[in-house]
All heavy atoms as TSV, in Angstrom:
chain	resi	resn	atom	element	x	y	z
A	1	MET	N	N	10.081	25.898	-15.951
A	1	MET	CA	C	10.722	24.740	-16.556
A	1	MET	C	C	9.836	23.520	-16.291
A	1	MET	O	O	9.625	23.144	-15.138
A	1	MET	CB	C	12.111	24.559	-15.937
A	1	MET	CG	C	12.868	23.395	-16.509
A	1	MET	SD	S	14.647	23.427	-16.168
A	1	MET	CE	C	14.707	22.524	-14.650
A	2	PRO	N	N	9.272	22.893	-17.328
A	2	PRO	CA	C	8.389	21.750	-17.125
A	2	PRO	C	C	9.168	20.504	-16.722
A	2	PRO	O	O	10.129	20.115	-17.375
A	2	PRO	CB	C	7.726	21.560	-18.481
A	2	PRO	CG	C	8.663	22.143	-19.463
A	2	PRO	CD	C	9.393	23.245	-18.742
A	3	THR	N	N	8.753	19.902	-15.617
A	3	THR	CA	C	9.363	18.658	-15.159
A	3	THR	C	C	8.280	17.705	-14.703
A	3	THR	O	O	7.156	18.110	-14.398
A	3	THR	CB	C	10.349	18.879	-13.993
A	3	THR	OG1	O	9.650	19.462	-12.904
A	3	THR	CG2	C	11.523	19.755	-14.399
A	4	VAL	N	N	8.636	16.441	-14.647
A	4	VAL	CA	C	7.767	15.407	-14.111
A	4	VAL	C	C	8.635	14.528	-13.221
A	4	VAL	O	O	9.812	14.325	-13.502
A	4	VAL	CB	C	7.091	14.595	-15.241
A	4	VAL	CG1	C	8.106	13.862	-16.087
A	4	VAL	CG2	C	6.053	13.650	-14.686
A	5	GLU	N	N	8.066	14.018	-12.133
A	5	GLU	CA	C	8.829	13.146	-11.238
A	5	GLU	C	C	8.664	11.699	-11.695
A	5	GLU	O	O	7.546	11.208	-11.858
A	5	GLU	CB	C	8.347	13.286	-9.799
A	5	GLU	CG	C	9.208	12.486	-8.835
A	5	GLU	CD	C	8.823	12.707	-7.391
A	5	GLU	OE1	O	8.574	13.859	-7.009
A	5	GLU	OE2	O	8.777	11.706	-6.662
A	6	ILE	N	N	9.797	11.047	-11.911
A	6	ILE	CA	C	9.812	9.644	-12.329
A	6	ILE	C	C	10.797	8.907	-11.432
A	6	ILE	O	O	11.965	9.291	-11.353
A	6	ILE	CB	C	10.228	9.481	-13.804
A	6	ILE	CG1	C	9.235	10.209	-14.704
A	6	ILE	CG2	C	10.341	8.007	-14.183
A	6	ILE	CD1	C	9.619	10.225	-16.163
A	7	ALA	N	N	10.334	7.857	-10.777
A	7	ALA	CA	C	11.175	7.032	-9.896
A	7	ALA	C	C	11.916	7.888	-8.873
A	7	ALA	O	O	13.065	7.627	-8.548
A	7	ALA	CB	C	12.144	6.185	-10.710
A	8	GLY	N	N	11.271	8.956	-8.390
A	8	GLY	CA	C	11.838	9.765	-7.329
A	8	GLY	C	C	12.773	10.878	-7.756
A	8	GLY	O	O	13.409	11.499	-6.912
A	9	PHE	N	N	12.880	11.163	-9.047
A	9	PHE	CA	C	13.727	12.279	-9.481
A	9	PHE	C	C	13.023	13.082	-10.567
A	9	PHE	O	O	12.130	12.597	-11.246
A	9	PHE	CB	C	15.112	11.815	-9.937
A	9	PHE	CG	C	15.102	10.828	-11.061
A	9	PHE	CD1	C	15.230	11.245	-12.373
A	9	PHE	CD2	C	14.991	9.478	-10.824
A	9	PHE	CE1	C	15.227	10.344	-13.417
A	9	PHE	CE2	C	14.987	8.563	-11.870
A	9	PHE	CZ	C	15.106	9.002	-13.160
A	10	GLU	N	N	13.439	14.337	-10.716
A	10	GLU	CA	C	12.814	15.259	-11.659
A	10	GLU	C	C	13.401	15.106	-13.059
A	10	GLU	O	O	14.618	15.124	-13.231
A	10	GLU	CB	C	13.010	16.699	-11.198
A	10	GLU	CG	C	12.304	17.034	-9.898
A	10	GLU	CD	C	10.794	17.039	-10.031
A	10	GLU	OE1	O	10.278	17.585	-11.022
A	10	GLU	OE2	O	10.129	16.483	-9.136
A	11	VAL	N	N	12.528	14.957	-14.031
A	11	VAL	CA	C	12.923	14.826	-15.432
A	11	VAL	C	C	12.336	16.016	-16.201
A	11	VAL	O	O	11.126	16.270	-16.144
A	11	VAL	CB	C	12.422	13.496	-16.028
A	11	VAL	CG1	C	12.673	13.432	-17.527
A	11	VAL	CG2	C	13.065	12.317	-15.327
A	12	TYR	N	N	13.194	16.734	-16.913
A	12	TYR	CA	C	12.769	17.866	-17.735
A	12	TYR	C	C	12.201	17.336	-19.053
A	12	TYR	O	O	12.698	16.360	-19.617
A	12	TYR	CB	C	13.963	18.778	-18.022
A	12	TYR	CG	C	13.646	19.865	-19.016
A	12	TYR	CD1	C	13.040	21.048	-18.607
A	12	TYR	CD2	C	13.930	19.706	-20.363
A	12	TYR	CE1	C	12.733	22.040	-19.516
A	12	TYR	CE2	C	13.626	20.700	-21.279
A	12	TYR	CZ	C	13.023	21.852	-20.855
A	12	TYR	OH	O	12.709	22.833	-21.768
A	13	TYR	N	N	11.160	17.993	-19.550
A	13	TYR	CA	C	10.606	17.604	-20.849
A	13	TYR	C	C	10.211	18.833	-21.651
A	13	TYR	O	O	10.015	19.918	-21.117
A	13	TYR	CB	C	9.417	16.663	-20.684
A	13	TYR	CG	C	8.194	17.305	-20.068
A	13	TYR	CD1	C	7.206	17.857	-20.870
A	13	TYR	CD2	C	8.039	17.361	-18.694
A	13	TYR	CE1	C	6.099	18.458	-20.324
A	13	TYR	CE2	C	6.925	17.959	-18.126
A	13	TYR	CZ	C	5.956	18.501	-18.945
A	13	TYR	OH	O	4.855	19.093	-18.391
A	14	GLN	N	N	10.105	18.630	-22.956
A	14	GLN	CA	C	9.611	19.654	-23.876
A	14	GLN	C	C	8.302	19.141	-24.462
A	14	GLN	O	O	8.155	17.945	-24.698
A	14	GLN	CB	C	10.595	19.864	-25.020
A	14	GLN	CG	C	11.967	20.310	-24.606
A	14	GLN	CD	C	12.877	20.336	-25.819
A	14	GLN	OE1	O	12.595	21.006	-26.799
A	14	GLN	NE2	N	13.954	19.570	-25.751
A	15	GLU	N	N	7.395	20.051	-24.718
A	15	GLU	CA	C	6.107	19.703	-25.305
A	15	GLU	C	C	5.757	20.739	-26.362
A	15	GLU	O	O	5.897	21.938	-26.135
A	15	GLU	CB	C	5.038	19.677	-24.219
A	15	GLU	CG	C	3.655	19.365	-24.703
A	15	GLU	CD	C	2.642	19.384	-23.568
A	15	GLU	OE1	O	3.010	19.569	-22.399
A	15	GLU	OE2	O	1.456	19.227	-23.894
A	16	GLN	N	N	5.330	20.261	-27.532
A	16	GLN	CA	C	4.924	21.151	-28.621
A	16	GLN	C	C	3.749	20.536	-29.355
A	16	GLN	O	O	3.679	19.320	-29.518
A	16	GLN	CB	C	6.056	21.344	-29.629
A	16	GLN	CG	C	7.268	22.055	-29.113
A	16	GLN	CD	C	8.345	22.174	-30.189
A	16	GLN	OE1	O	8.099	21.970	-31.359
A	16	GLN	NE2	N	9.548	22.500	-29.760
A	17	GLY	N	N	2.855	21.366	-29.833
A	17	GLY	CA	C	1.765	20.933	-30.696
A	17	GLY	C	C	0.556	20.420	-29.947
A	17	GLY	O	O	0.482	20.453	-28.724
A	18	GLU	N	N	-0.401	19.953	-30.727
A	18	GLU	CA	C	-1.650	19.412	-30.206
A	18	GLU	C	C	-2.035	18.203	-31.027
A	18	GLU	O	O	-1.645	18.060	-32.172
A	18	GLU	CB	C	-2.758	20.464	-30.290
A	18	GLU	CG	C	-2.515	21.673	-29.414
A	18	GLU	CD	C	-3.645	22.683	-29.510
A	18	GLU	OE1	O	-4.729	22.339	-30.031
A	18	GLU	OE2	O	-3.432	23.815	-29.066
A	19	GLY	N	N	-2.824	17.325	-30.420
A	19	GLY	CA	C	-3.294	16.145	-31.130
A	19	GLY	C	C	-2.807	14.868	-30.471
A	19	GLY	O	O	-2.549	14.820	-29.273
A	20	THR	N	N	-2.678	13.843	-31.279
A	20	THR	CA	C	-2.223	12.543	-30.798
A	20	THR	C	C	-0.803	12.653	-30.257
A	20	THR	O	O	0.059	13.230	-30.914
A	20	THR	CB	C	-2.251	11.511	-31.954
A	20	THR	OG1	O	-3.575	11.470	-32.492
A	20	THR	CG2	C	-1.854	10.130	-31.466
A	21	PRO	N	N	-0.539	12.110	-29.063
A	21	PRO	CA	C	0.823	12.199	-28.508
A	21	PRO	C	C	1.853	11.438	-29.341
A	21	PRO	O	O	1.578	10.361	-29.862
A	21	PRO	CB	C	0.687	11.545	-27.124
A	21	PRO	CG	C	-0.759	11.587	-26.806
A	21	PRO	CD	C	-1.465	11.504	-28.120
A	22	LEU	N	N	3.018	12.032	-29.460
A	22	LEU	CA	C	4.158	11.436	-30.152
A	22	LEU	C	C	5.376	11.685	-29.273
A	22	LEU	O	O	5.726	12.841	-29.005
A	22	LEU	CB	C	4.337	12.074	-31.528
A	22	LEU	CG	C	5.473	11.573	-32.403
A	22	LEU	CD1	C	5.318	10.083	-32.700
A	22	LEU	CD2	C	5.513	12.369	-33.704
A	23	VAL	N	N	5.989	10.609	-28.769
A	23	VAL	CA	C	7.092	10.722	-27.811
A	23	VAL	C	C	8.404	10.372	-28.503
A	23	VAL	O	O	8.511	9.341	-29.170
A	23	VAL	CB	C	6.870	9.789	-26.604
A	23	VAL	CG1	C	8.031	9.885	-25.624
A	23	VAL	CG2	C	5.556	10.119	-25.911
A	24	PHE	N	N	9.404	11.240	-28.323
A	24	PHE	CA	C	10.741	11.018	-28.872
A	24	PHE	C	C	11.667	10.603	-27.741
A	24	PHE	O	O	11.759	11.291	-26.721
A	24	PHE	CB	C	11.270	12.290	-29.544
A	24	PHE	CG	C	10.452	12.704	-30.731
A	24	PHE	CD1	C	9.458	13.655	-30.606
A	24	PHE	CD2	C	10.671	12.120	-31.963
A	24	PHE	CE1	C	8.696	14.033	-31.700
A	24	PHE	CE2	C	9.910	12.482	-33.061
A	24	PHE	CZ	C	8.923	13.440	-32.933
A	25	LEU	N	N	12.346	9.475	-27.910
A	25	LEU	CA	C	13.228	8.929	-26.875
A	25	LEU	C	C	14.660	8.900	-27.385
A	25	LEU	O	O	14.933	8.358	-28.447
A	25	LEU	CB	C	12.802	7.498	-26.524
A	25	LEU	CG	C	11.360	7.310	-26.069
A	25	LEU	CD1	C	11.037	5.836	-25.956
A	25	LEU	CD2	C	11.125	8.027	-24.770
A	26	SER	N	N	15.568	9.447	-26.585
A	26	SER	CA	C	16.987	9.374	-26.941
A	26	SER	C	C	17.641	8.268	-26.125
A	26	SER	O	O	17.054	7.747	-25.176
A	26	SER	CB	C	17.676	10.714	-26.695
A	26	SER	OG	O	17.547	11.080	-25.344
A	27	GLY	N	N	18.857	7.917	-26.482
A	27	GLY	CA	C	19.590	6.885	-25.767
A	27	GLY	C	C	20.064	7.377	-24.411
A	27	GLY	O	O	19.915	8.551	-24.061
A	28	ILE	N	N	20.644	6.482	-23.629
A	28	ILE	CA	C	21.175	6.825	-22.307
A	28	ILE	C	C	22.117	8.013	-22.442
A	28	ILE	O	O	22.963	8.052	-23.323
A	28	ILE	CB	C	21.926	5.623	-21.700
A	28	ILE	CG1	C	20.979	4.477	-21.417
A	28	ILE	CG2	C	22.697	6.011	-20.448
A	28	ILE	CD1	C	20.042	4.676	-20.257
A	29	GLY	N	N	21.945	8.985	-21.577
A	29	GLY	CA	C	22.793	10.176	-21.597
A	29	GLY	C	C	22.350	11.233	-22.587
A	29	GLY	O	O	22.913	12.307	-22.646
A	30	GLY	N	N	21.304	10.937	-23.370
A	30	GLY	CA	C	20.826	11.892	-24.361
A	30	GLY	C	C	19.827	12.863	-23.771
A	30	GLY	O	O	19.280	12.653	-22.692
A	31	ASP	N	N	19.606	13.948	-24.481
A	31	ASP	CA	C	18.579	14.892	-24.034
A	31	ASP	C	C	17.683	15.291	-25.192
A	31	ASP	O	O	17.956	14.986	-26.346
A	31	ASP	CB	C	19.189	16.104	-23.323
A	31	ASP	CG	C	20.051	16.965	-24.205
A	31	ASP	OD1	O	19.581	17.369	-25.284
A	31	ASP	OD2	O	21.187	17.247	-23.810
A	32	GLY	N	N	16.590	15.957	-24.858
A	32	GLY	CA	C	15.558	16.288	-25.828
A	32	GLY	C	C	15.960	17.248	-26.928
A	32	GLY	O	O	15.276	17.347	-27.944
A	33	ARG	N	N	17.066	17.959	-26.746
A	33	ARG	CA	C	17.494	18.908	-27.788
A	33	ARG	C	C	17.759	18.209	-29.116
A	33	ARG	O	O	17.647	18.826	-30.175
A	33	ARG	CB	C	18.740	19.656	-27.344
A	33	ARG	CG	C	18.486	20.620	-26.203
A	33	ARG	CD	C	19.732	21.281	-25.748
A	33	ARG	NE	N	20.626	20.258	-25.189
A	33	ARG	CZ	C	21.811	20.487	-24.693
A	33	ARG	NH1	N	22.305	21.709	-24.693
A	33	ARG	NH2	N	22.535	19.517	-24.181
A	34	ALA	N	N	18.056	16.937	-29.085
A	34	ALA	CA	C	18.321	16.187	-30.314
A	34	ALA	C	C	17.096	16.165	-31.234
A	34	ALA	O	O	17.233	15.935	-32.436
A	34	ALA	CB	C	18.740	14.759	-29.984
A	35	PHE	N	N	15.922	16.423	-30.686
A	35	PHE	CA	C	14.687	16.328	-31.456
A	35	PHE	C	C	14.045	17.674	-31.765
A	35	PHE	O	O	12.901	17.739	-32.214
A	35	PHE	CB	C	13.688	15.438	-30.705
A	35	PHE	CG	C	14.209	14.056	-30.455
A	35	PHE	CD1	C	14.600	13.669	-29.184
A	35	PHE	CD2	C	14.338	13.150	-31.492
A	35	PHE	CE1	C	15.090	12.401	-28.942
A	35	PHE	CE2	C	14.829	11.885	-31.267
A	35	PHE	CZ	C	15.212	11.508	-29.992
A	36	SER	N	N	14.750	18.767	-31.563
A	36	SER	CA	C	14.175	20.097	-31.762
A	36	SER	C	C	13.603	20.290	-33.163
A	36	SER	O	O	12.459	20.715	-33.326
A	36	SER	CB	C	15.220	21.179	-31.477
A	36	SER	OG	O	15.605	21.141	-30.138
A	37	VAL	N	N	14.375	19.976	-34.179
A	37	VAL	CA	C	13.911	20.145	-35.569
A	37	VAL	C	C	12.791	19.160	-35.875
A	37	VAL	O	O	11.778	19.517	-36.489
A	37	VAL	CB	C	15.087	19.985	-36.557
A	37	VAL	CG1	C	14.596	19.973	-37.992
A	37	VAL	CG2	C	16.105	21.091	-36.344
A	38	THR	N	N	12.941	17.939	-35.425
A	38	THR	CA	C	11.931	16.908	-35.678
A	38	THR	C	C	10.605	17.282	-35.026
A	38	THR	O	O	9.538	17.118	-35.635
A	38	THR	CB	C	12.419	15.555	-35.134
A	38	THR	OG1	O	13.705	15.270	-35.685
A	38	THR	CG2	C	11.469	14.436	-35.500
A	39	MET	N	N	10.663	17.806	-33.814
A	39	MET	CA	C	9.430	18.205	-33.133
A	39	MET	C	C	8.734	19.346	-33.868
A	39	MET	O	O	7.508	19.344	-33.989
A	39	MET	CB	C	9.720	18.596	-31.686
A	39	MET	CG	C	10.051	17.411	-30.805
A	39	MET	SD	S	10.457	17.846	-29.115
A	39	MET	CE	C	8.898	18.435	-28.495
A	40	ARG	N	N	9.491	20.302	-34.374
A	40	ARG	CA	C	8.876	21.401	-35.144
A	40	ARG	C	C	8.180	20.861	-36.389
A	40	ARG	O	O	7.132	21.363	-36.799
A	40	ARG	CB	C	9.929	22.430	-35.523
A	40	ARG	CG	C	10.266	23.371	-34.391
A	40	ARG	CD	C	10.991	24.617	-34.855
A	40	ARG	NE	N	12.208	24.375	-35.616
A	40	ARG	CZ	C	13.418	24.225	-35.092
A	40	ARG	NH1	N	13.584	24.300	-33.778
A	40	ARG	NH2	N	14.467	24.018	-35.857
A	41	HIS	N	N	8.751	19.825	-36.999
A	41	HIS	CA	C	8.152	19.237	-38.200
A	41	HIS	C	C	6.808	18.559	-37.877
A	41	HIS	O	O	5.843	18.699	-38.629
A	41	HIS	CB	C	9.117	18.225	-38.821
A	41	HIS	CG	C	8.522	17.474	-39.965
A	41	HIS	ND1	N	8.398	18.020	-41.224
A	41	HIS	CD2	C	8.006	16.226	-40.033
A	41	HIS	CE1	C	7.834	17.135	-42.027
A	41	HIS	NE2	N	7.587	16.038	-41.321
A	42	PHE	N	N	6.770	17.817	-36.770
A	42	PHE	CA	C	5.583	17.034	-36.445
A	42	PHE	C	C	4.538	17.774	-35.610
A	42	PHE	O	O	3.389	17.337	-35.539
A	42	PHE	CB	C	5.988	15.740	-35.716
A	42	PHE	CG	C	6.559	14.700	-36.618
A	42	PHE	CD1	C	7.924	14.467	-36.640
A	42	PHE	CD2	C	5.746	13.943	-37.455
A	42	PHE	CE1	C	8.469	13.513	-37.475
A	42	PHE	CE2	C	6.276	12.988	-38.293
A	42	PHE	CZ	C	7.642	12.769	-38.301
A	43	GLN	N	N	4.902	18.889	-34.978
A	43	GLN	CA	C	3.973	19.553	-34.056
A	43	GLN	C	C	2.690	20.085	-34.683
A	43	GLN	O	O	1.695	20.199	-33.981
A	43	GLN	CB	C	4.695	20.620	-33.228
A	43	GLN	CG	C	5.281	21.767	-33.983
A	43	GLN	CD	C	4.431	23.016	-33.909
A	43	GLN	OE1	O	3.508	23.100	-33.115
A	43	GLN	NE2	N	4.749	23.967	-34.743
A	44	PRO	N	N	2.615	20.368	-35.992
A	44	PRO	CA	C	1.308	20.777	-36.519
A	44	PRO	C	C	0.259	19.655	-36.477
A	44	PRO	O	O	-0.945	19.925	-36.459
A	44	PRO	CB	C	1.607	21.159	-37.972
A	44	PRO	CG	C	3.042	21.534	-37.980
A	44	PRO	CD	C	3.676	20.597	-36.993
A	45	GLN	N	N	0.711	18.406	-36.441
A	45	GLN	CA	C	-0.212	17.269	-36.474
A	45	GLN	C	C	-0.255	16.482	-35.173
A	45	GLN	O	O	-1.203	15.725	-34.950
A	45	GLN	CB	C	0.183	16.310	-37.596
A	45	GLN	CG	C	0.208	16.946	-38.953
A	45	GLN	CD	C	0.980	16.105	-39.952
A	45	GLN	OE1	O	1.341	14.974	-39.690
A	45	GLN	NE2	N	1.255	16.676	-41.103
A	46	PHE	N	N	0.781	16.603	-34.335
A	46	PHE	CA	C	0.898	15.784	-33.137
A	46	PHE	C	C	1.243	16.640	-31.920
A	46	PHE	O	O	1.804	17.723	-32.045
A	46	PHE	CB	C	2.000	14.725	-33.295
A	46	PHE	CG	C	1.729	13.732	-34.372
A	46	PHE	CD1	C	2.209	13.928	-35.661
A	46	PHE	CD2	C	0.989	12.583	-34.105
A	46	PHE	CE1	C	1.970	13.000	-36.659
A	46	PHE	CE2	C	0.743	11.661	-35.103
A	46	PHE	CZ	C	1.228	11.865	-36.382
A	47	ARG	N	N	0.941	16.100	-30.751
A	47	ARG	CA	C	1.403	16.676	-29.485
A	47	ARG	C	C	2.727	15.971	-29.170
A	47	ARG	O	O	2.737	14.813	-28.739
A	47	ARG	CB	C	0.377	16.413	-28.392
A	47	ARG	CG	C	0.706	17.039	-27.080
A	47	ARG	CD	C	-0.414	16.790	-26.094
A	47	ARG	NE	N	-0.054	17.306	-24.791
A	47	ARG	CZ	C	-0.677	16.979	-23.681
A	47	ARG	NH1	N	-1.712	16.157	-23.729
A	47	ARG	NH2	N	-0.283	17.481	-22.540
A	48	CYS	N	N	3.830	16.650	-29.423
A	48	CYS	CA	C	5.165	16.059	-29.353
A	48	CYS	C	C	5.790	16.246	-27.971
A	48	CYS	O	O	5.701	17.323	-27.387
A	48	CYS	CB	C	6.079	16.693	-30.393
A	48	CYS	SG	S	5.505	16.496	-32.073
A	49	PHE	N	N	6.451	15.205	-27.497
A	49	PHE	CA	C	7.171	15.237	-26.226
A	49	PHE	C	C	8.588	14.729	-26.433
A	49	PHE	O	O	8.799	13.748	-27.148
A	49	PHE	CB	C	6.506	14.317	-25.187
A	49	PHE	CG	C	5.148	14.751	-24.769
A	49	PHE	CD1	C	4.024	14.294	-25.432
A	49	PHE	CD2	C	4.985	15.612	-23.699
A	49	PHE	CE1	C	2.759	14.682	-25.042
A	49	PHE	CE2	C	3.725	16.012	-23.304
A	49	PHE	CZ	C	2.610	15.547	-23.968
A	50	ALA	N	N	9.540	15.378	-25.793
A	50	ALA	CA	C	10.925	14.906	-25.736
A	50	ALA	C	C	11.436	15.240	-24.341
A	50	ALA	O	O	11.082	16.276	-23.778
A	50	ALA	CB	C	11.792	15.584	-26.791
A	51	PHE	N	N	12.236	14.357	-23.767
A	51	PHE	CA	C	12.715	14.615	-22.417
A	51	PHE	C	C	14.222	14.433	-22.325
A	51	PHE	O	O	14.837	13.800	-23.174
A	51	PHE	CB	C	11.985	13.727	-21.397
A	51	PHE	CG	C	12.257	12.253	-21.547
A	51	PHE	CD1	C	13.281	11.657	-20.835
A	51	PHE	CD2	C	11.490	11.473	-22.383
A	51	PHE	CE1	C	13.537	10.300	-20.959
A	51	PHE	CE2	C	11.729	10.121	-22.527
A	51	PHE	CZ	C	12.761	9.533	-21.806
A	52	ASP	N	N	14.777	15.014	-21.282
A	52	ASP	CA	C	16.203	14.861	-20.984
A	52	ASP	C	C	16.343	13.676	-20.035
A	52	ASP	O	O	15.733	13.655	-18.964
A	52	ASP	CB	C	16.767	16.111	-20.309
A	52	ASP	CG	C	16.791	17.330	-21.216
A	52	ASP	OD1	O	16.505	17.186	-22.418
A	52	ASP	OD2	O	17.099	18.424	-20.729
A	53	ASN	N	N	17.130	12.690	-20.421
A	53	ASN	CA	C	17.353	11.528	-19.560
A	53	ASN	C	C	17.988	11.956	-18.239
A	53	ASN	O	O	18.585	13.027	-18.152
A	53	ASN	CB	C	18.257	10.510	-20.261
A	53	ASN	CG	C	17.514	9.735	-21.319
A	53	ASN	OD1	O	16.365	9.362	-21.136
A	53	ASN	ND2	N	18.170	9.474	-22.428
A	54	PRO	N	N	17.862	11.124	-17.204
A	54	PRO	CA	C	18.516	11.441	-15.924
A	54	PRO	C	C	20.005	11.715	-16.121
A	54	PRO	O	O	20.653	11.082	-16.970
A	54	PRO	CB	C	18.312	10.174	-15.086
A	54	PRO	CG	C	17.114	9.518	-15.697
A	54	PRO	CD	C	17.152	9.850	-17.153
A	55	ASP	N	N	20.524	12.640	-15.366
A	55	ASP	CA	C	21.947	13.012	-15.415
A	55	ASP	C	C	22.358	13.637	-16.742
A	55	ASP	O	O	23.538	13.631	-17.101
A	55	ASP	CB	C	22.864	11.826	-15.102
A	55	ASP	CG	C	22.720	11.322	-13.684
A	55	ASP	OD1	O	22.387	12.135	-12.799
A	55	ASP	OD2	O	22.938	10.128	-13.437
A	56	SER	N	N	21.406	14.146	-17.503
A	56	SER	CA	C	21.751	14.818	-18.759
A	56	SER	C	C	20.840	16.030	-18.943
A	56	SER	O	O	19.763	16.116	-18.351
A	56	SER	CB	C	21.609	13.867	-19.957
A	56	SER	OG	O	20.260	13.512	-20.147
A	57	GLY	N	N	21.291	16.956	-19.767
A	57	GLY	CA	C	20.493	18.143	-20.052
A	57	GLY	C	C	20.047	18.859	-18.796
A	57	GLY	O	O	20.826	19.095	-17.883
A	58	ARG	N	N	18.753	19.142	-18.714
A	58	ARG	CA	C	18.198	19.898	-17.595
A	58	ARG	C	C	17.504	19.025	-16.559
A	58	ARG	O	O	16.857	19.525	-15.649
A	58	ARG	CB	C	17.247	20.960	-18.133
A	58	ARG	CG	C	18.017	22.053	-18.889
A	58	ARG	CD	C	17.107	22.841	-19.756
A	58	ARG	NE	N	16.917	22.055	-20.990
A	58	ARG	CZ	C	16.340	22.499	-22.079
A	58	ARG	NH1	N	15.851	23.709	-22.108
A	58	ARG	NH2	N	16.224	21.734	-23.136
A	59	SER	N	N	17.631	17.691	-16.691
A	59	SER	CA	C	17.055	16.787	-15.688
A	59	SER	C	C	17.949	16.717	-14.458
A	59	SER	O	O	19.137	17.043	-14.512
A	59	SER	CB	C	16.870	15.378	-16.275
A	59	SER	OG	O	15.796	15.364	-17.176
A	60	GLN	N	N	17.343	16.266	-13.368
A	60	GLN	CA	C	18.047	16.187	-12.087
A	60	GLN	C	C	19.216	15.205	-12.151
A	60	GLN	O	O	19.140	14.161	-12.794
A	60	GLN	CB	C	17.062	15.738	-10.997
A	60	GLN	CG	C	17.640	15.642	-9.620
A	60	GLN	CD	C	16.584	15.212	-8.599
A	60	GLN	OE1	O	15.453	14.930	-8.926
A	60	GLN	NE2	N	16.989	15.179	-7.356
A	61	ARG	N	N	20.290	15.565	-11.467
A	61	ARG	CA	C	21.442	14.676	-11.336
A	61	ARG	C	C	21.188	13.721	-10.187
A	61	ARG	O	O	20.685	14.118	-9.138
A	61	ARG	CB	C	22.742	15.462	-11.075
A	61	ARG	CG	C	23.068	16.497	-12.144
A	61	ARG	CD	C	23.184	15.837	-13.509
A	61	ARG	NE	N	23.681	16.735	-14.533
A	61	ARG	CZ	C	22.941	17.269	-15.486
A	61	ARG	NH1	N	21.654	17.048	-15.533
A	61	ARG	NH2	N	23.483	18.027	-16.411
A	62	ARG	N	N	21.533	12.472	-10.372
A	62	ARG	CA	C	21.318	11.456	-9.344
A	62	ARG	C	C	22.593	11.194	-8.573
A	62	ARG	O	O	23.672	11.124	-9.159
A	62	ARG	CB	C	20.865	10.139	-9.990
A	62	ARG	CG	C	19.574	10.198	-10.770
A	62	ARG	CD	C	18.323	10.141	-9.910
A	62	ARG	NE	N	18.349	9.092	-8.921
A	62	ARG	CZ	C	17.505	8.091	-8.866
A	62	ARG	NH1	N	16.566	7.965	-9.760
A	62	ARG	NH2	N	17.581	7.204	-7.913
A	63	SER	N	N	22.466	11.034	-7.269
A	63	SER	CA	C	23.622	10.694	-6.448
A	63	SER	C	C	23.650	9.203	-6.118
A	63	SER	O	O	24.594	8.715	-5.528
A	63	SER	CB	C	23.627	11.511	-5.159
A	63	SER	OG	O	22.446	11.245	-4.425
A	64	VAL	N	N	22.601	8.495	-6.508
A	64	VAL	CA	C	22.529	7.043	-6.301
A	64	VAL	C	C	22.446	6.361	-7.659
A	64	VAL	O	O	22.058	6.970	-8.658
A	64	VAL	CB	C	21.301	6.646	-5.445
A	64	VAL	CG1	C	21.428	7.240	-4.055
A	64	VAL	CG2	C	20.004	7.089	-6.089
A	65	SER	N	N	22.809	5.101	-7.714
A	65	SER	CA	C	22.768	4.373	-8.979
A	65	SER	C	C	21.315	4.068	-9.377
A	65	SER	O	O	20.419	4.056	-8.541
A	65	SER	CB	C	23.586	3.100	-8.886
A	65	SER	OG	O	23.039	2.249	-7.910
A	66	TYR	N	N	21.121	3.820	-10.642
A	66	TYR	CA	C	19.811	3.477	-11.161
A	66	TYR	C	C	19.988	2.601	-12.389
A	66	TYR	O	O	21.076	2.516	-12.956
A	66	TYR	CB	C	18.973	4.712	-11.472
A	66	TYR	CG	C	19.643	5.709	-12.384
A	66	TYR	CD1	C	19.470	5.652	-13.761
A	66	TYR	CD2	C	20.467	6.694	-11.871
A	66	TYR	CE1	C	20.080	6.539	-14.598
A	66	TYR	CE2	C	21.093	7.598	-12.700
A	66	TYR	CZ	C	20.896	7.523	-14.062
A	66	TYR	OH	O	21.523	8.412	-14.881
A	67	SER	N	N	18.924	1.977	-12.822
A	67	SER	CA	C	19.003	1.080	-13.981
A	67	SER	C	C	18.203	1.651	-15.146
A	67	SER	O	O	17.463	2.606	-14.992
A	67	SER	CB	C	18.448	-0.296	-13.596
A	67	SER	OG	O	17.057	-0.203	-13.367
A	68	THR	N	N	18.336	1.029	-16.299
A	68	THR	CA	C	17.575	1.481	-17.460
A	68	THR	C	C	16.069	1.281	-17.252
A	68	THR	O	O	15.274	2.009	-17.812
A	68	THR	CB	C	18.014	0.763	-18.741
A	68	THR	OG1	O	17.942	-0.653	-18.531
A	68	THR	CG2	C	19.427	1.149	-19.136
A	69	SER	N	N	15.671	0.312	-16.444
A	69	SER	CA	C	14.240	0.110	-16.188
A	69	SER	C	C	13.653	1.244	-15.343
A	69	SER	O	O	12.444	1.450	-15.379
A	69	SER	CB	C	14.000	-1.240	-15.521
A	69	SER	OG	O	14.590	-1.265	-14.243
A	70	ASP	N	N	14.502	1.947	-14.574
A	70	ASP	CA	C	14.007	3.115	-13.823
A	70	ASP	C	C	13.512	4.156	-14.773
A	70	ASP	O	O	12.628	4.909	-14.520
A	70	ASP	CB	C	15.080	3.715	-12.923
A	70	ASP	CG	C	15.408	2.803	-11.743
A	70	ASP	OD1	O	14.570	1.974	-11.367
A	70	ASP	OD2	O	16.529	2.939	-11.222
């Protein structure tokens, strides 16, 4: 399961394709599954990334508060 540590917690991400990076961002509480079809469309031309926000999807659950800037 691909993860990256951001501000001290593990965030799950999806990656597809090759080329110029293209990052898909969902709103607070959203996860990368919202972009599955979109990523398949763009992956022949771009290196697509989508991630699960903290406390959602497959990302780590936080026991302490955090802000949107985190």
